[in-house]
Each structure stands twice: as structure tokens, then as C-alpha cells.
C-alpha positions in Angstrom: -47.1 -27.7 -59.2 -49.9 -28.1 -61.8 -51.2 -24.9 -63.5 -53.3 -26.6 -66.1 -56.3 -24.2 -65.3 -54.2 -21.0 -65.7 -55.3 -19.0 -68.7 -52.4 -16.6 -68.9 -49.2 -17.1 -67.0 -45.9 -18.7 -66.0 -45.3 -21.6 -63.7 -46.6 -21.0 -60.1 -45.7 -17.5 -59.1 -46.7 -14.9 -56.6 -50.1 -13.4 -57.4 -48.6 -10.0 -57.7 -46.2 -11.1 -60.4 -48.9 -12.8 -62.3 -51.1 -9.7 -62.2 -48.1 -7.6 -63.4 -47.6 -9.8 -66.4 -51.3 -9.9 -67.3 -51.5 -6.1 -66.9 -48.5 -5.7 -69.3 -50.1 -8.0 -71.8 -53.5 -6.3 -71.6 -51.9 -2.8 -71.9 -49.9 -3.8 -75.0 -53.0 -5.5 -76.6 -55.1 -2.4 -75.9 -58.1 -4.6 -75.4 -60.1 -5.6 -72.4 -59.9 -9.4 -72.2 -62.1 -11.4 -69.9 -59.1 -11.9 -67.6 -58.6 -8.2 -67.5 -62.2 -7.7 -66.5 -61.8 -10.1 -63.6 -58.5 -8.7 -62.4 -58.7 -4.9 -62.7 -55.5 -3.1 -63.4 -53.6 -2.2 -60.2 -51.9 1.2 -60.2 -48.3 1.8 -59.3 -48.1 4.8 -57.0 -44.3 5.0 -56.6 -43.0 5.1 -60.1 -43.7 7.0 -63.3 -43.2 6.5 -67.0 -39.7 5.8 -68.0 -37.7 7.4 -70.8 -35.4 5.3 -72.9 -31.8 5.5 -72.1 -28.8 5.5 -74.5 -29.6 4.3 -78.0 -27.5 1.5 -79.4 -27.7 -1.0 -82.2 -25.4 -4.1 -82.1 -24.6 -6.1 -85.1 -26.0 -9.6 -85.6 -22.5 -11.1 -85.6 -22.2 -10.4 -81.9 -24.7 -13.2 -81.3 -21.7 -15.6 -81.9 -20.2 -14.6 -78.6 -23.3 -15.2 -76.5 -22.4 -16.2 -72.9 -24.2 -17.0 -69.6 -23.0 -17.4 -66.1 -23.8 -20.9 -64.9 -25.1 -21.5 -61.5 -22.6 -23.3 -59.3 -22.8 -27.1 -59.3 -25.4 -27.0 -62.2 -24.7 -29.1 -65.3 -28.0 -30.1 -66.8 -29.8 -30.1 -70.1 -33.5 -29.4 -69.9 -36.0 -28.7 -72.5 -39.6 -27.8 -73.1 -42.3 -30.2 -74.3 -45.6 -29.1 -75.7 -49.0 -30.9 -75.8 -52.1 -29.6 -77.5 -55.5 -29.4 -75.7 -58.6 -28.9 -77.8 -58.4 -26.6 -80.8 -56.5 -23.7 -79.2 -54.9 -24.9 -75.9 -51.2 -25.7 -75.5 -49.6 -27.1 -72.3 -45.9 -26.7 -71.9 -43.8 -28.8 -69.5 -40.1 -29.2 -68.7 -38.2 -32.4 -69.0 -34.7 -33.8 -69.6 -33.2 -32.9 -72.9 -32.2 -36.5 -73.3 -35.8 -37.7 -72.8 -38.1 -38.4 -75.6 -41.8 -39.3 -75.4 -42.9 -42.9 -75.8 -44.9 -44.1 -78.8 -48.1 -42.6 -77.3 -46.5 -39.3 -76.3 -46.9 -40.1 -72.6 -46.3 -37.2 -70.3 -44.8 -39.7 -67.8 -41.9 -40.3 -70.2 -40.9 -36.7 -69.9 -40.5 -36.5 -66.2 -36.8 -37.6 -66.0 -35.1 -36.4 -62.9 -33.1 -33.2 -63.2 -30.3 -32.0 -61.0 -31.5 -29.0 -58.9 -29.0 -26.5 -57.7 -29.0 -25.3 -54.1 -27.8 -21.8 -55.1 -28.7 -19.7 -58.1 -27.6 -16.2 -59.3 -29.4 -13.6 -57.3 -30.2 -11.6 -60.4 -29.7 -11.7 -64.2 -29.1 -9.1 -66.9 -30.4 -9.3 -70.4 -28.7 -7.8 -73.4 -29.7 -8.0 -77.0 -26.7 -8.6 -79.3 -29.0 -8.1 -82.3 -31.8 -5.6 -82.8 -33.8 -5.0 -85.9 -33.0 -1.7 -87.6 -34.5 1.3 -85.8 -35.1 -0.5 -82.5 -33.5 0.2 -79.1 -33.3 -1.7 -75.8 -34.4 0.1 -72.6 -35.9 -0.4 -69.1 -32.7 -2.1 -68.0 -32.9 -4.4 -71.0 -36.3 -5.8 -70.4 -38.1 -3.9 -73.2 -37.2 -3.5 -76.9 -39.1 -1.1 -79.2 -38.7 1.2 -82.2 -36.9 4.4 -81.2 -39.7 6.5 -82.6 -42.4 4.6 -80.7 -41.0 3.7 -77.3 -44.4 2.8 -75.9 -45.5 0.6 -78.7 -44.7 -2.6 -76.8 -42.9 -4.5 -79.5 -40.9 -6.7 -77.1 -41.4 -7.1 -73.4 -39.2 -9.6 -71.6 -40.1 -11.1 -68.1 -38.3 -13.7 -66.0 -39.4 -16.4 -63.6 -37.5 -18.8 -61.4 -37.7 -22.5 -62.3 -39.2 -24.5 -59.4 -37.3 -26.9 -57.1 -39.1 -29.7 -59.0 -39.1 -28.3 -62.6 -40.4 -31.4 -64.3 -43.7 -30.8 -62.7 -43.9 -27.3 -64.1 -46.8 -26.8 -66.5 -47.5 -23.6 -68.4 -51.0 -23.5 -69.9 -51.7 -21.2 -72.8 -55.0 -20.6 -74.5 -56.1 -18.9 -77.8 -53.1 -20.5 -79.6 -53.4 -20.8 -83.4 -49.9 -21.9 -84.1 -46.9 -23.2 -82.0 -43.4 -24.6 -82.5 -40.7 -26.1 -80.3 -37.3 -24.6 -81.1 -33.7 -24.6 -80.1 -32.1 -21.1 -80.0 -28.4 -20.9 -79.5 -28.4 -23.9 -77.2 -31.5 -23.0 -75.3 -34.8 -24.7 -75.8 -37.8 -22.5 -76.5 -41.5 -22.6 -77.5 -43.0 -20.1 -79.9 -46.7 -19.4 -79.8 -49.0 -17.3 -82.0 -52.2 -16.3 -80.2 -55.3 -14.9 -81.7 -58.1 -13.5 -79.5 -60.9 -13.0 -82.1 -62.0 -15.6 -84.6 -62.6 -13.1 -87.4 -59.0 -11.6 -87.5 -60.2 -8.1 -86.7 -58.0 -8.0 -83.7 -54.2 -8.3 -83.9 -52.6 -11.6 -83.1 -49.7 -11.7 -80.7 -46.5 -13.7 -80.5 -45.1 -15.2 -77.3 -41.8 -17.0 -76.8 -40.7 -19.0 -73.8 -37.0 -19.7 -73.4 -35.4 -22.0 -70.9 -32.2 -21.0 -69.2 -31.4 -23.8 -66.6 -27.9 -22.4 -66.2 -29.3 -19.5 -64.2 -32.5 -21.4 -63.3 -34.8 -19.0 -65.1 -37.5 -19.0 -67.7 -37.7 -15.9 -69.9 -40.8 -15.0 -71.8 -40.8 -12.6 -74.7 -44.1 -11.0 -75.6 -44.5 -9.3 -78.9 -47.2 -7.6 -80.9 -47.5 -9.3 -84.2 -47.5 -6.9 -87.2 -44.8 -4.7 -85.6 -42.2 -7.5 -85.9 -42.1 -10.7 -87.8 -41.6 -14.2 -86.4 -38.1 -14.3 -87.9 -37.2 -11.0 -86.3 -38.5 -12.2 -82.9 -36.4 -15.4 -83.1 -33.3 -13.5 -84.3 -33.5 -11.2 -81.3 -34.1 -14.1 -78.9 -31.2 -16.1 -80.4 -28.9 -13.2 -79.8 -29.9 -12.6 -76.2 -27.0 -12.5 -73.7 -28.3 -13.6 -70.3 -25.8 -13.2 -67.6 -26.2 -14.3 -64.0 -24.8 -12.2 -61.2 -21.8 -13.3 -59.1 -23.9 -12.8 -56.0 -26.0 -16.0 -55.4 -29.0 -16.9 -53.4 -30.5 -20.1 -52.1 -33.1 -21.5 -54.5 -35.3 -22.1 -51.5 -35.2 -18.4 -50.7 -36.1 -17.5 -54.3 -39.3 -19.6 -54.1 -41.4 -18.3 -51.2 -43.7 -20.6 -49.3 -47.3 -20.2 -50.2 -48.1 -18.6 -46.9 -45.5 -15.9 -47.6 -46.8 -14.9 -51.0 -47.9 -11.3 -51.3 -51.6 -10.8 -51.9 -53.6 -8.3 -54.0 -56.6 -7.4 -52.0 -58.6 -4.3 -51.1 -56.6 -3.3 -48.0 -55.7 0.0 -49.8 -59.4 0.7 -50.4 -59.5 -0.2 -54.1 -63.0 -1.1 -55.3 -65.2 -1.0 -58.3 -68.2 0.8 -56.7 -68.8 3.0 -53.7 -71.6 5.1 -52.2 -72.0 8.4 -54.2 -71.6 10.4 -51.0 -68.1 9.3 -50.7 -67.2 10.9 -54.1 -69.3 14.0 -53.5 -67.8 14.7 -50.1 -64.4 16.0 -51.4 -65.4 16.8 -55.0 -63.6 19.8 -56.5 -64.6 22.0 -59.4 -62.3 23.4 -62.1 -60.5 26.4 -60.6 -60.5 25.0 -57.0 -57.2 24.7 -55.1 -56.5 21.6 -53.0 -53.6 19.6 -51.6 -52.2 16.3 -52.9 -49.2 14.1 -52.0 -46.2 14.5 -54.3 -43.1 12.3 -54.6 -39.7 14.1 -54.8 -36.3 12.4 -55.2 -34.2 15.2 -53.9 -31.2 13.7 -52.0 -31.7 16.4 -49.4 -35.2 15.1 -48.6 -35.7 13.3 -45.4 -39.1 12.1 -46.7 -39.9 11.2 -50.3 -43.5 12.3 -50.2 -44.5 15.9 -49.7 -47.7 17.9 -49.8 -48.2 20.4 -52.6 -51.3 22.3 -53.7 -52.8 21.9 -57.2 -55.3 23.8 -59.2 -56.8 23.0 -62.6 -56.7 26.5 -64.0 -58.1 25.9 -67.5 -59.7 23.1 -69.6 -60.5 23.1 -73.3 -62.0 20.5 -75.7 -61.0 20.2 -79.3 -61.2 18.0 -82.4 -57.7 18.6 -83.5 -54.2 17.9 -82.1 -53.2 21.5 -82.5 -55.0 22.2 -79.3 -51.9 21.1 -77.4 -49.8 23.6 -79.2 -48.3 24.6 -82.6 -45.7 21.9 -82.3 -48.3 19.2 -82.2 -46.6 17.3 -85.1 -43.3 17.1 -83.2 -45.2 15.8 -80.2 -46.6 13.0 -82.3 -43.1 12.2 -83.6 -41.4 12.3 -80.3 -42.2 8.7 -79.3 -42.5 9.4 -75.6 -46.3 9.6 -75.5 -49.0 7.0 -75.9 -49.9 5.4 -79.2 -53.4 7.0 -79.1 -51.9 10.3 -80.3 -50.7 8.7 -83.5 -53.5 6.2 -83.9 -56.4 8.5 -83.6 -55.3 11.6 -85.6 -54.8 12.1 -89.3 -52.0 13.9 -91.0 -53.7 17.2 -90.4 -54.1 16.5 -86.7 -57.9 15.8 -86.9 -59.2 13.3 -84.4 -60.5 10.0 -85.9 -63.3 7.9 -84.5 -62.5 4.7 -82.5 -63.9 1.4 -83.6 -65.3 -0.6 -80.7 -66.0 -4.4 -81.0 -68.4 -6.1 -78.6 -67.1 -9.6 -78.0 -68.6 -12.9 -76.9 -65.8 -14.7 -75.1 -64.7 -18.2 -76.1 -63.0 -20.6 -73.7 -59.6 -20.3 -75.5 -59.3 -24.1 -75.8 -62.1 -25.1 -78.1 -63.3 -21.7 -79.2 -61.9 -18.2 -79.8 -63.7 -14.9 -79.0 -66.3 -13.7 -81.5 -67.2 -10.2 -82.4 -71.0 -9.8 -82.3 -71.3 -6.0 -82.7 -69.1 -3.2 -84.0 -69.6 0.6 -83.7 -67.6 3.7 -84.2 -67.4 6.4 -81.5 -66.4 10.0 -82.0 -63.5 11.1 -80.0 -62.4 14.4 -78.4 -59.1 15.9 -77.2 -59.4 17.3 -73.7 -56.5 19.6 -72.6 -55.9 21.1 -69.2 -53.4 23.3 -67.5 -52.6 22.4 -63.9 -50.7 24.5 -61.4 -48.5 22.9 -58.8 -47.5 25.1 -55.8 -44.9 24.3 -53.2 -46.2 25.7 -49.9 -43.5 24.1 -47.9 -40.1 25.4 -46.9 -37.9 22.9 -48.8 -37.2 22.9 -52.5 -38.5 19.8 -54.3 -36.8 18.0 -57.2 -38.1 15.7 -59.9 -41.7 15.7 -58.7 -43.7 12.8 -60.3 -47.2 13.8 -61.5 -50.0 11.5 -62.8 -53.2 13.3 -63.8 -55.5 10.6 -65.0 -59.2 10.7 -66.0 -61.6 8.2 -64.3 -65.1 7.5 -65.6 -67.8 7.0 -63.0 -71.6 6.3 -63.3 -74.3 6.6 -60.6 -77.2 4.2 -60.3 -80.7 4.8 -58.8 -79.6 3.3 -55.5 -77.0 6.1 -54.8 -73.9 3.9 -55.8 -71.1 5.2 -58.0 -69.2 2.6 -60.1 -66.5 2.4 -62.7 -68.1 3.0 -66.1 -68.4 -0.1 -68.2 -69.9 0.6 -71.7 -70.5 -3.1 -72.3 -73.2 -3.1 -69.6 -75.0 0.0 -70.8 -76.7 -1.7 -73.6 -78.1 -5.2 -73.4 -76.7 -7.8 -75.8 -75.1 -11.2 -76.1 -71.5 -10.1 -75.4 -69.1 -10.3 -72.5 -66.8 -7.3 -73.0 -65.9 -4.4 -75.3 -62.4 -4.1 -76.9 -61.4 -0.9 -75.1 -59.7 0.1 -71.9 -61.9 1.7 -69.4 -59.5 4.3 -68.0 -57.7 7.3 -69.4 -54.1 7.7 -68.5 -52.3 10.9 -69.7 -51.9 10.8 -73.5 -49.8 14.0 -73.5 -48.1 15.9 -70.7 -45.5 18.6 -70.4 -42.2 16.8 -70.5 -39.6 17.5 -67.8 -37.4 15.9 -65.2 -34.0 14.3 -65.6 -33.5 11.6 -68.2 -33.0 8.9 -65.6 -36.4 9.6 -64.1 -38.6 9.9 -67.1 -40.6 12.7 -68.6 -43.7 13.2 -66.4 -41.8 15.1 -63.8 -41.5 18.7 -62.6 -37.8 19.1 -62.5 -37.6 21.7 -59.7 -40.2 23.4 -57.5 -38.8 25.9 -55.0 -40.5 26.9 -51.8 -43.4 29.2 -52.6 -43.0 28.6 -56.4 -45.8 27.6 -58.8 -45.2 25.6 -62.0 -47.9 25.0 -64.7 -48.0 21.8 -66.7 -50.3 20.9 -69.7 -51.9 17.6 -69.8 -54.2 16.1 -72.5 -56.3 13.0 -73.0 -58.1 11.5 -76.0 -61.5 10.4 -74.8 -64.6 8.8 -76.4 -67.1 11.6 -76.7 -70.1 9.7 -75.4 -68.1 9.0 -72.1 -67.5 12.7 -71.4 -70.6 13.0 -69.1 -68.9 10.5 -66.7 -65.4 12.1 -66.5 -63.6 13.0 -63.2 -59.9 14.0 -62.9 -57.8 12.0 -60.4 -54.8 14.0 -59.5 -53.3 11.1 -57.5 -53.2 9.0 -60.8 -55.2 5.9 -61.6 -58.2 5.1 -63.9 -59.3 1.6 -63.1 -60.3 1.5 -59.5 -61.7 3.8 -56.8 -59.3 4.2 -53.9 -60.0 5.5 -50.5 -56.9 7.7 -50.5 -58.0 9.2 -53.8 -61.4 10.0 -52.3 -59.7 11.7 -49.4 -57.8 13.9 -51.8 -60.9 14.4 -54.0 -61.6 14.1 -57.7 -62.1 17.2 -60.0 -65.5 17.3 -61.7 -65.1 17.2 -65.5 -68.6 16.1 -66.3 -69.8 19.5 -67.6 -67.2 19.8 -70.4 
């Protein structure tokens, strides 16, 4: 298994997993990288935002009792080796901990045979025995962030199985400006600092790979630099308690054959452009009532998805956060909403402009990305009240809602496409450092704690509940806005067109 051409990723993995990881990285970076342009964000239609669980902060001394559950029959020592490529490329391989490179650093000297287990733990849990002050662990342990900024993305942890022939594993990283091989509490690791722009105007990021051969996993911790230091990242990583389940699975079953890997394709109708008539056929206006599918988690439900009617009853545009209510400051401080609310408003709630960089992409190995143009764009706060009505006979519980804005443009040939501002003006650049879509920046919080906050807790038969939703948008993109009540901003889906968008272009 050789992945030397991969730009962002783990050892060979299902395409769906790789896309998930890249989506997480891109979302936390808040930039549109060339990879992100090539692989558009896929939307998750079955889950909503999650709310942090119980807050806890364990003392650093607990790291001394770190333990793992060892896979049966496994007694190996494996480590990472790194090799630079060009100015900014780093290739990471796995070899025996007892193996050293020869005088020329030959890769062949690293490929000592490792004992491979037949069975491995079916799952693992991750617990941080040390957290920097003010941080909490949530999302079943796989995310760590400041309690007052739960969606800041300070630490995201992902796992991947080691292969049946781990010494052939190669992880290729680009845009690396600094790296270090480490040993953290008996586990070998590689720390990387990555920089995506060569003028320092875009935040660098940190990434840490940790090898856990006892449970036959590789963990990756991704962190936004500036929020946490390298020392804090390493302290958290050194105190991780990774425990394998008593239940085991065959390693062969954990690594699906290539023919069995799930594929991300357009079977669900996702596309970047479509005939304008397909959008106009079911286009709704503000004030219209229409039906959408709604997910309910009531134990009495025989079916999880139901049909409810929705109506956008009112929409207003403002330059100040007070448009969402008199308690706008507590909304900013709550930590359950997106970073845009805090980033793009001043202490009085006035919206600030967004700086957009137009970037010429480097290859990540011999060159970094370069900013060739910068501009500031005025922003607006768009607020809407949306009515949800249960026309069925059964009461619904914890109804997930996702009301996202999508930007669409029409060309002279009658085709509608996802708006891409980097193509609207000619220039020697490849992308603009913004995301194209608008997920909800603010929404009426509800639902049970275990399910998140963008839920309607209860909706009885015949009842109507009104929620408030808000988005911060770039003012010059307002002529291209549509509301997608099925959720999703990055692709046009056939099922969304069947439901129909709401026309926001006249705001």
C-alpha cells in the first residue's frame, strides 16, 4: 500500500473516511483549499449538531496511570519514521522500533517484519487525562475544545486501522514547515506544523500522528495553531488513555477489500450545476407553505422520518447582532453557535467586513500557496422565522431541522451552478479563502441535551412551532441566495429540488 501521491490523509482507507477527514480539516481551517474545491463537502442528512456533554477537567497527574487494552497475541514495538520530500513534503512510514536506518537513511532498512495479530479490539475509547484549563472533551471523546467555544475546533481526534502489512504504510503530508519524531508515554508519534500560505496571513495548523500497535490503530490529532501551543498539544496527547474493547474482530474484517469499499458518487443526485428549470419548477416564495421530510426520534415512532409543513413567515436584514434579540450578547457567549458570530461582530454587535484572499496554489512539496489579491467584503445578518406544522396524527419528538442558505448563479445557457466568487473575476488565482455555503450561524436552541440544540423538542398533532434562524452572509452574494429547508449548502441535490428552495434573492 503506497500513498505517496495523497495530499491529505491516512494510510489507505475507504474513500468515505478520507472525505470525512478532509471535510473536518477544511471546516476547521475555514478556508477553501484546492482539495476542498475538488471534493465538495458532502452533507450528513441523518445527524445534527451535537452539544457538549458533562464538563470535566482531570489533573495532569492522572497521565501516570495511562493504560491500554492490548490485542490478544500482540507483543510488538513499532514506530514511525519520517523522510522529507522537497521543501514542504514529509512522508511517514511504519517500521520496527528496533530498526534504525542505514548510513544513507535507506527506506529498505526500515521494513523489518512486524508480528500482525489475527484479532484486534472491535472499538476503542479515548479519554484525556489532562486538559488545558478551560477545555472540555466531548463527542464521545473525539473532540476537545474550550468550554466557551465548543465549535472552535481546537482538537479533533480520528482513528484508522493499521494495515495487515503495516511496514508498507506511507502517509504523505504536504505544506509542512516543521516536523519532529517523538515518543509520548511509550507511543511513537510524529508532530507536524503545516502552513498553507507563504506570507503568514493564514493560520498554520498542527497535526500529530500517534501509533497504538496494541490496539492496531493510528490516531491523528488535528489542532488549530494559535488556539493551543505545541506544548499543550503534546501534553494532551501524552495523557490520552486509549482503551480497546473486550469485544474483538478479525483484522481481515476491519480492512475491507477494495471492491467492497463504499463510494462517494452522484447516485443521490448531488451536482454542481443543473438546468435552471429544475430549480424554478418547485421554487417557493417567502410566505409560501410546503412540505419537507423531518426526522423524529420518538420511541413510539415506527418510522424515523415524517412529513411536516414549513413556512418562512418573516425575513429581515440587519447590520447588527441585536437583530436576533435583546439577548444577543448571551448568544455570542453561549459557545453553541458558529465562530462567525464572534469573529464578525464588534463589542457593540456591529457586523465587521470579511477579508477574502485570492490564492495561487502551490504544490505543497516545493512551494506553498501565495496570496495574489486581497479584498474586504461587507457582511449582513439575515434573520428568518420559520413555522413548522405537524399535519399528521402522531406527536413528534426531537425534530432535527437544518435551514441552510445556498448560493446559485445562472449562465446564458440556462444552467444554474453553485456560486464560486473566484471565477467571477478573471485573475491568476485558483481559489478564494472562504467557504461557499452558509450553514445556520444561529438557531433557536431546543431539544434534549443528548441530541443537540437544533431540534424542536415536541410537536403535537396539529401544532405549529416557530423557530428563528440567522446567517451572516457576504453582502455581494445576496442576489444569489436561496433557502434550502432540507439542509446543505455545497451541492445541488435531486431530493432538495423535489422539496424546493425558498427564493431569498430579493432581500
